[in-house]
C-alpha positions in Angstrom: 65.9 126.2 31.7 64.0 124.5 34.7 64.8 126.0 38.2 65.8 123.6 40.9 64.3 124.1 44.4 65.1 122.7 48.0 61.3 122.2 48.5 61.1 120.2 45.3 64.3 118.2 46.2 62.6 117.5 49.8 59.4 116.4 47.9 61.5 114.1 45.9 63.2 112.5 48.8 60.1 112.4 51.2 58.3 110.4 48.3 61.4 108.2 47.5 61.9 107.2 51.1 58.3 105.9 51.0 58.6 103.9 47.9 62.2 102.5 49.0 60.8 101.2 52.6 57.7 99.7 50.7 59.6 97.7 47.5 62.9 97.6 48.6 66.1 99.2 46.7 66.0 96.7 43.7 62.2 96.7 43.1 62.0 100.7 43.2 62.2 102.4 39.9 62.8 105.9 39.0 59.6 105.7 37.0 57.7 104.9 40.0 58.9 107.7 42.2 58.4 110.0 39.5 54.8 108.6 38.9 54.1 109.4 43.0 55.6 112.8 42.3 53.6 113.5 39.5 56.4 114.4 37.2 59.0 112.9 34.8 62.0 111.1 35.4 63.8 113.8 33.7 63.0 115.9 36.7 64.2 113.4 38.8 67.6 113.2 37.3 67.7 117.1 37.5 68.3 116.8 41.1 69.8 113.0 41.6 72.1 111.5 39.1 71.1 107.9 39.9 68.9 105.9 42.0 71.8 105.2 44.0 72.5 108.7 44.6 68.9 109.3 45.6 68.8 106.3 48.0 71.8 107.3 49.7 70.8 110.8 50.3 67.7 109.7 51.6 69.3 107.7 54.0 71.8 110.2 55.1 69.1 112.8 55.6 67.1 110.6 58.2 70.5 109.7 60.1 71.3 113.5 60.0 67.8 114.7 61.3 68.0 112.0 64.1 71.4 111.8 65.0 73.5 115.1 64.1 72.5 117.0 67.1 73.6 114.3 69.5 77.1 114.2 67.5 77.6 118.2 67.5 76.4 118.4 71.2 79.2 116.1 72.7 80.6 117.7 75.3 83.9 116.4 76.6 84.2 118.8 79.4 81.4 116.8 81.2 82.7 115.6 84.8 82.4 112.1 83.7 83.0 111.1 80.0 80.1 108.6 80.6 77.8 111.5 80.8 78.9 112.1 77.2 78.8 108.8 75.7 75.9 107.2 77.3 73.2 109.2 75.9 75.0 109.2 72.5 74.9 105.5 72.6 71.3 105.1 73.4 70.1 107.8 70.7 72.3 105.9 68.2 70.9 102.2 69.3 67.5 103.6 69.6 67.8 105.1 65.8 69.4 101.9 64.5 66.9 99.6 66.0 63.9 101.3 64.2 62.1 99.1 61.4 63.0 101.8 59.1 66.6 101.8 60.1 67.0 97.8 60.0 65.0 97.9 56.3 67.7 100.1 55.0 70.5 98.2 56.6 69.3 95.0 54.9 68.9 97.0 51.4 72.1 98.2 51.6 73.6 94.7 52.5 71.9 93.0 49.6 73.0 95.9 47.1 76.7 96.5 48.4 78.2 93.7 46.0 76.6 94.7 42.9 77.0 98.5 43.0 78.6 101.5 44.6 75.7 102.0 47.0 77.4 100.3 50.1 80.7 102.4 49.7 78.4 105.7 49.4 76.6 104.5 52.4 79.5 103.8 54.7 81.7 107.1 53.4 78.3 109.5 53.8 76.8 107.7 57.2 79.1 106.0 59.3 82.0 107.6 58.4 80.7 110.9 59.2 79.4 110.2 62.5 82.8 108.4 63.0 84.6 111.5 62.5 82.4 113.6 65.2 83.2 111.0 67.6 87.2 110.9 66.9 87.2 114.6 67.2 85.4 114.5 70.5 87.9 111.8 71.5 90.7 114.3 70.4 89.3 117.2 72.4 88.9 114.9 75.7 92.6 113.7 75.0 93.8 117.2 75.1 92.1 118.2 78.5 93.7 114.7 79.8 90.5 112.5 79.8 91.5 110.0 76.9 94.8 108.6 76.3 96.9 109.7 73.1 96.0 107.5 70.4 94.6 107.1 67.0 91.3 108.6 67.7 89.5 107.1 64.6 90.4 103.7 65.5 89.1 104.5 69.2 85.9 105.7 67.7 85.5 102.6 65.6 86.1 100.8 68.6 83.4 102.6 70.4 80.8 102.2 67.7 81.6 98.2 67.5 81.0 97.9 71.0 77.7 100.1 71.0 76.4 97.5 68.3 77.8 94.4 69.6 75.1 93.3 71.7 71.8 94.3 70.2 72.2 94.8 66.7 73.5 91.5 65.3 70.6 89.2 66.4 68.2 91.9 64.8 70.0 92.3 61.6 70.3 88.3 61.0 66.5 88.1 61.6 66.6 86.4 65.1 62.7 86.3 66.2 62.9 88.3 69.6 60.9 91.3 71.1 62.3 94.8 70.1 64.8 95.9 73.2 63.2 97.8 75.5 64.5 101.3 76.4 65.9 99.5 79.7 67.9 97.0 77.6 69.3 99.8 75.3 70.4 101.8 78.1 71.9 99.2 80.0 73.8 97.5 76.8 75.0 101.2 76.2 76.4 101.5 79.7 78.4 98.2 79.2 79.9 99.1 76.1 80.9 102.5 77.3 82.3 101.0 80.5 84.8 98.8 78.4 85.4 101.7 75.9 86.7 103.6 79.1 88.6 101.0 80.6 90.7 100.8 77.5 91.2 104.6 76.8 90.2 106.7 79.5 92.7 108.2 82.0 91.3 107.1 85.1 93.6 108.8 87.6 95.5 111.8 85.8 98.4 111.8 88.6 98.8 107.7 88.4 98.6 107.8 84.5 101.2 110.5 84.1 103.4 109.0 86.8 102.9 105.3 84.8 103.9 107.2 81.4 106.9 109.1 83.0 108.2 105.6 84.1 107.5 103.9 80.8 109.3 106.6 79.1 112.3 106.1 81.5 112.2 102.5 81.0 112.4 103.0 77.0 115.8 105.2 77.5 
């Protein structure tokens, strides 16, 4: 019986990542990955049931490495929620605008209609990050900083705003220099400002009085 190890799994994922980036998802084969690994396809299938599963795991691992600490460290007790959300947006955009992340996005979109890779990528990547944001917003609501709402929807709005300025031109292949750190920060600040204008409780006393008046009007 072959014993599976985390070290071997990591080796497979590291080699697979380089092959996927070089050749794209469609042209990459498990045989090629196995050859570079110095083993057999049987070894690969002992760790991953399919090329699709391996690809999703590789992408998810990269996202976790770069973004998970930022999501976990979201602090709803910051004096100003901007102090929590702007660093999150900056790190998220910086990662998504890297050549490797852009290449992965294009690979996923090209394969999404032909396999379940798009669904897996969405559930294991974007939705996981959204879960952290929704939990953060719910905690912020409990201490009076965010209006009660559907926190998943609110998180979706935040992600959409963060991505809206800089990502579409890149994903559609418009020729332009890569955004600078200053451009990323400014775009993030604008997105967070719009989000907070919709969801943040600007003045708790005024907000509370307004809510009580709305309740009285409904009676």
